[in-house]
C-alpha positions in Angstrom: 0.2 0.2 0.3 2.7 2.4 0.9 4.7 1.9 -2.5 1.4 2.3 -4.6 0.6 5.5 -2.5 4.2 6.6 -3.9 3.6 5.7 -7.1 0.5 7.5 -7.4 2.2 10.6 -5.5 4.6 10.2 -8.4 2.1 9.9 -11.4 0.4 13.2 -10.0 3.5 14.9 -10.1 3.7 13.8 -14.1 0.5 14.7 -14.8 0.8 18.2 -13.9 4.4 18.6 -15.2 3.3 18.0 -18.9 -0.6 19.3 -18.0 1.8 23.0 -17.8 2.9 22.1 -21.0 0.7 20.6 -23.3 -1.9 23.7 -21.9 0.4 26.0 -25.1 2.6 24.1 -26.8 0.6 23.3 -29.3 -2.1 25.8 -29.5 0.2 28.7 -28.9 1.1 28.8 -32.7 -2.4 29.0 -34.0 -3.0 32.1 -31.0 0.0 34.2 -32.2 -0.4 33.8 -35.9 -4.3 34.6 -35.6 -3.0 37.8 -34.1 -0.4 39.6 -36.1 3.0 37.2 -35.0 2.8 34.2 -37.5 6.3 35.5 -38.8 7.3 35.2 -35.0 6.0 32.3 -34.1 9.2 30.8 -34.5 11.1 32.2 -31.9 8.9 31.0 -29.6 9.5 27.6 -30.0 13.1 27.8 -30.9 13.7 29.7 -27.0 12.8 26.4 -25.8 15.8 24.9 -27.1 18.5 27.6 -26.5 17.0 27.7 -23.0 17.6 24.0 -23.1 21.2 24.1 -24.1 22.1 25.5 -20.6 19.2 25.9 -18.0 18.9 22.5 -17.6 22.5 22.2 -16.3 22.7 25.1 -14.2 19.8 24.2 -12.4 20.6 20.8 -11.6 24.0 22.0 -10.1 21.8 23.7 -7.7 20.0 20.9 -7.1 23.0 18.7 -6.4 25.2 20.6 -4.2 22.9 23.1 -2.6 18.3 23.1 -2.7 17.0 19.6 -2.6 15.3 18.3 -6.4 12.4 18.8 -4.8 12.0 22.2 -3.6 14.2 23.2 -6.8 11.7 21.9 -8.8 8.9 23.6 -6.6 11.1 27.0 -6.8 11.4 26.7 -10.7 7.7 26.2 -11.3 6.9 29.3 -9.0 9.0 31.3 -11.0 8.2 29.8 -14.4 4.0 29.6 -13.7 4.2 33.8 -12.9 5.9 34.6 -16.1 3.3 32.5 -17.7 1.0 34.2 -16.2 2.2 37.3 -16.9 2.6 36.6 -20.8 -1.2 36.0 -20.5 -1.8 39.3 -18.6 -0.1 41.2 -21.2 -1.4 39.4 -24.1 -5.0 40.2 -22.5 -4.1 43.5 -22.2 -3.2 44.1 -25.8 -6.0 42.6 -27.4 -8.4 44.5 -25.3 -7.1 47.7 -27.0 -6.8 45.7 -30.8 -6.1 43.0 -32.7 -2.8 42.4 -32.9 -0.1 41.4 -30.4 3.2 43.2 -30.0 6.3 40.9 -29.8 8.9 42.3 -27.0 7.1 42.2 -24.1 5.0 39.0 -24.5 8.0 37.1 -26.2 10.6 38.4 -23.0 8.1 37.1 -20.3 7.8 33.5 -22.0 11.2 33.3 -22.7 11.9 33.6 -18.6 9.2 31.5 -17.6 10.4 28.2 -20.2 13.7 29.0 -19.0 12.8 28.2 -15.8 10.2 25.4 -17.1 12.4 23.4 -19.1 15.1 22.2 -16.8 11.8 21.2 -14.8 11.1 18.3 -17.1 14.9 16.6 -15.9 14.2 17.9 -12.2 10.8 16.0 -12.3 12.6 12.2 -13.3 14.9 13.2 -10.6 12.4 13.4 -7.9 11.1 10.2 -9.5 14.0 8.3 -9.1 14.9 9.0 -5.7 11.3 8.2 -4.3 11.7 4.9 -6.2 14.9 3.9 -4.9 14.3 5.0 -1.8 11.3 2.8 -1.2 13.2 -0.1 -3.0 11.5 -0.2 -6.6 12.8 -0.8 -10.0 13.6 2.5 -12.2 13.0 0.1 -15.3 9.6 -1.7 -14.2 8.1 0.9 -12.4 8.5 4.7 -13.9 7.1 3.6 -17.5 3.6 3.2 -16.2 4.6 6.9 -13.7 5.5 8.9 -17.0 2.9 8.0 -18.7 0.4 10.0 -16.9 2.6 12.4 -17.8 1.4 12.2 -21.5 -2.0 11.6 -19.6 -1.8 15.7 -18.4 -0.4 17.0 -21.6 -3.6 15.5 -23.4 -5.9 16.7 -20.7 -4.6 20.3 -21.1 -4.5 20.7 -24.7 -8.2 19.4 -24.9 -9.2 21.4 -21.6 -7.8 24.4 -23.6 -9.2 23.4 -26.9 -12.5 23.0 -26.0 -13.1 25.7 -23.5 -11.0 28.6 -24.7 -10.5 28.1 -28.1 -12.8 25.9 -30.0 -12.2 27.7 -33.7 -14.8 30.9 -33.0 -12.9 31.8 -29.5 -9.3 32.2 -30.3 -9.4 36.1 -29.7 -9.8 34.6 -25.9 -7.0 32.1 -26.0 -4.5 33.9 -24.2 -5.9 31.9 -21.6 -3.8 28.7 -22.4 -0.8 31.0 -20.7 -3.5 31.7 -17.6 -3.9 27.5 -17.3 -0.6 27.0 -17.7 0.3 29.0 -15.1 -2.0 28.3 -12.6 -1.2 24.6 -13.0 3.0 25.5 -12.7 2.0 27.0 -9.2 -0.6 23.9 -8.1 2.2 22.1 -8.9 5.0 24.6 -7.5 3.1 23.8 -3.9 2.2 20.0 -4.5 6.6 19.5 -5.0 6.8 20.1 -1.5 4.6 17.5 -0.5 7.3 15.0 -2.3 10.0 12.7 -1.0 13.0 14.5 -0.2 16.0 14.4 -2.2 19.5 14.0 -1.2 22.1 17.1 -1.5 25.7 16.4 -1.6 27.4 19.7 -0.8 30.6 18.7 -0.5 30.8 18.1 -4.1 33.3 18.8 -6.5 31.4 18.5 -9.4 33.0 21.2 -12.2 30.6 23.0 -14.9 32.4 21.0 -17.3 31.1 18.1 -15.3 28.0 19.3 -15.1 27.3 20.4 -18.5 28.3 16.9 -19.6 30.9 18.8 -22.3 33.1 15.4 -21.1 30.7 13.4 -23.0 31.9 15.5 -26.2 35.2 12.7 -26.0 32.5 10.3 -27.4 33.2 11.8 -30.4 36.4 10.0 -30.6 34.3 7.2 -31.2 33.3 7.1 -35.1 30.3 5.0 -34.3 28.9 7.4 -32.1 30.1 10.5 -33.2 27.4 9.3 -36.6 24.8 8.5 -34.3 25.2 11.8 -32.3 25.0 14.0 -35.6 22.3 12.0 -36.5 20.6 12.5 -33.7 21.0 16.3 -34.5 19.9 16.1 -37.8 16.8 14.5 -37.0 16.3 16.6 -34.3 15.6 19.2 -36.5 12.4 17.8 -37.2 11.2 17.7 -33.8 9.6 21.0 -33.0 8.4 21.7 -36.7 4.9 20.2 -36.3 4.2 21.6 -32.9 5.7 24.8 -33.8 2.8 24.9 -36.9 0.8 22.3 -37.1 -2.2 24.2 -35.5 -2.0 27.3 -37.1 -1.8 25.5 -40.6 -4.7 23.4 -39.6 -6.6 26.2 -38.1 -5.9 28.0 -41.6 -8.7 26.1 -43.3 -11.6 27.9 -41.4 -10.4 31.3 -43.8 -10.2 28.7 -46.9 -13.9 28.8 -49.0 -15.1 25.4 -49.4 -13.5 24.4 -45.8 -14.7 27.1 -43.4 -17.2 25.2 -41.5 -15.4 22.4 -41.3 -15.4 21.0 -37.6 -11.8 20.2 -37.4 -10.8 23.1 -38.9 -12.4 24.8 -35.7 -10.4 22.2 -33.3 -7.2 21.7 -34.4 -5.9 21.0 -30.9 -7.8 18.4 -30.6 -6.9 16.9 -33.4 -3.4 17.4 -33.0 -3.9 15.8 -29.7 -3.9 12.2 -32.0 -0.7 12.8 -32.0 0.4 12.7 -27.8 -2.5 9.5 -27.8 -0.2 7.8 -30.7 3.2 8.6 -28.3 1.8 6.7 -25.5 0.9 3.8 -27.4 3.8 3.6 -29.2 5.9 3.4 -26.0 4.4 0.1 -25.7 5.5 -1.3 -29.1 9.3 -0.5 -28.5 11.1 -3.1 -26.4 9.7 -6.0 -29.3 11.0 -3.2 -32.1 14.0 -3.2 -30.6 14.7 -6.9 -30.3 13.2 -7.9 -33.6 15.0 -5.1 -35.8 17.7 -3.6 -33.8 18.7 0.1 -32.8 19.3 0.7 -37.0 15.6 -0.7 -38.1 14.5 1.3 -35.0 15.6 4.7 -36.3 15.0 4.0 -40.1 11.2 3.7 -38.9 11.5 7.0 -37.0 12.9 8.7 -39.4 10.8 7.6 -42.4 8.0 8.0 -40.1 9.1 12.2 -39.7 8.4 11.7 -44.1 4.8 9.9 -43.6 4.4 13.2 -40.6 5.1 15.6 -43.0 4.0 14.1 -46.1 0.4 13.2 -45.1 0.2 16.9 -43.6 1.3 18.4 -46.8 -1.8 16.3 -48.9 -4.5 16.3 -45.8 -7.4 19.0 -45.3 -10.3 19.5 -42.9 -13.2 17.9 -45.2 -14.4 14.2 -44.3 -12.2 12.9 -46.5 -8.9 14.8 -46.5 -9.2 14.6 -42.6 -7.6 10.9 -43.0 -4.6 12.0 -44.0 -4.0 14.5 -41.1 -5.2 11.8 -38.5 -2.7 9.4 -40.2 -0.2 11.8 -39.5 -1.1 12.2 -36.0 -0.7 8.5 -35.9 2.5 8.3 -37.3 3.7 10.7 -35.4 3.6 7.9 -32.2 6.3 6.1 -34.1 8.4 8.8 -35.0 8.8 10.7 -31.8 9.2 7.8 -29.7 11.0 5.3 -31.5 13.9 8.3 -32.1 13.6 9.3 -28.6 13.3 6.5 -26.2 15.4 4.2 -28.1 18.1 6.6 -29.3 18.4 7.1 -25.1 18.5 3.3 -24.5 21.3 2.4 -27.4 23.4 5.4 -25.8 23.4 4.2 -22.3 24.2 0.7 -23.9 27.3 1.9 -25.7 29.0 4.3 -22.4 30.0 3.3 -19.2 28.7 3.7 -15.8 30.7 7.4 -15.0 30.3 8.7 -18.7 26.5 7.5 -18.7 24.4 10.4 -17.2 26.6 13.2 -19.0 26.0 10.6 -22.4 22.5 10.8 -22.2 22.9 15.1 -21.5 24.5 15.0 -25.1 21.9 13.0 -26.3 19.5 15.7 -25.7 21.7 19.0 -26.0 22.4 17.2 -29.7 18.1 17.1 -30.2 16.1 18.7 -28.6 18.7 21.5 -28.0 20.8 21.9 -31.2 18.6 20.3 -33.8 15.3 21.4 -32.5 16.4 24.7 -32.3 18.0 24.8 -35.3 15.6 23.5 -37.1 12.9 25.7 -36.3 14.5 28.3 -36.8 15.5 27.7 -40.4 11.9 26.3 -40.5 10.0 30.2 -40.0 13.0 31.9 -41.1 13.6 30.0 -44.9 10.4 28.3 -45.6 7.1 29.2 -43.7 7.8 33.0 -43.8 9.1 32.7 -47.5 5.9 30.5 -48.7 3.3 31.3 -46.2 3.6 34.2 -44.0 3.7 36.5 -46.9 2.0 39.8 -47.2 -0.9 40.0 -49.8 -1.6 36.0 -49.9 -4.9 35.3 -49.3 -5.9 32.1 -47.9 -5.9 29.7 -50.5 -3.0 30.7 -51.8 -1.4 30.8 -48.2 -2.5 26.9 -48.2 -0.8 26.5 -51.2 2.4 27.7 -48.9 2.0 25.4 -46.3 1.4 22.3 -48.5 5.0 23.4 -50.1 6.1 24.0 -46.7 5.3 21.0 -45.5 7.3 18.9 -48.9 10.1 20.5 -48.1 10.3 19.1 -44.6 9.0 15.7 -46.2 11.8 15.7 -48.6 14.3 16.9 -45.4 13.4 13.7 -43.6 14.2 11.4 -46.8 17.3 12.5 -46.9 18.4 12.3 -43.5 16.9 8.5 -43.4 18.5 7.2 -46.4 21.9 8.7 -45.5 21.5 7.3 -42.2 20.7 4.2 -43.6 23.8 4.2 -45.8 26.5 5.6 -43.3 25.5 4.2 -39.8 26.6 0.7 -39.6 24.6 -1.2 -36.0 27.4 -3.8 -34.5 25.8 -7.0 -33.0 24.4 -6.9 -29.7 24.4 -3.1 -29.8 21.0 -2.9 -28.2 20.7 -6.2 -26.0 23.9 -6.0 -24.2 25.9 -3.7 -23.0 29.0 -3.1 -25.1 30.8 -1.0 -23.1 30.9 -2.3 -19.1 30.0 0.1 -16.4 32.7 -0.8 -14.6 35.3 -0.5 -16.9 36.8 2.8 -19.2 36.2 3.2 -23.1 39.0 0.8 -24.5 41.6 2.6 -26.3 40.8 0.7 -29.2 38.0 2.1 -29.6 39.6 5.9 -29.3 
């Protein structure tokens, strides 16, 4: 009963953690684009990757040395929630006097919020792992169901925002998504104070170099790992594109003759939520697929799934027949996202020794969600969407053609990455089924 209670508490933490993110991540681009900031949408998603490069490590030092992780998690959510509520308040004030948002103040407040939110993803994992280990539970077997509640929280928050604050006709009031996220963050800040205490090591001599995971860059001396990390970065380019622009694309159909009355066009966030549902289900298929197809096979599935993700968006619409392609795009997202992130993290773990394991995972996240996602979102916004969609003078029908062109460009990029990976990456026998580098030994010299 004690362990069941602990799992429920940690599951609640994960539910709230990702509900904070789900309240705005999918619907924000649609809201900003509807109020004059379409050409700046990419900045709001790019900055998430930029702050992820350094903020999680810096906050991690604080949690390791001075302030217990659950308290640090609480403080981060307190600050992030405050700035997110301020973002909504400023947006509401600006829309009260006009229909156009001003970029500077909103972006600054939003950036400050996500700068403190992004570290909480790792901190929440640390709190969960600590609680499970202190109670003799397995992080491998007991954490996945707990983490799944995080995806459920994300879905619930995005659906709540969609049906309560957006629902197509109320897009002008959807600044309340920032209020929703901020309030949830404050609730979690209070809840974190009730979680199991995490230890601190005040005598730790861990340097900034160690904390930032910079020593893990020595893994690039191994050809196989260098190739893997480079392709992780290249595939990471695709990660935030549909989060940034998916809802904006679907909502654009409300202005296109022949589609304006479509239910799916008015409920873009609901349609996108199918992606998260697929994500939750695809996690269950990863163990079987890894054993059956190996890491290269699974990674190729993810890469070609990204081709389909973008391609289906390019040919779909919100009519009764065309929406099938949009739904298929959302379904394959589960394979595209999970098979890459989860399997990639497992592969990195299997290829590094115990001393480098944490920093190697940090490097994987840096290459994918940091550098890859930031560069990808920036280029997608400046070089593609702003060139084909956010062009002055285009009507909704012309913008739709621009959207289709953009999705096909993204699909072509993903296809090139997949083909190159298939030709260049060589999987060694047993890479994913057995640990290549023993936990107690250093990397052998012949691998360097």
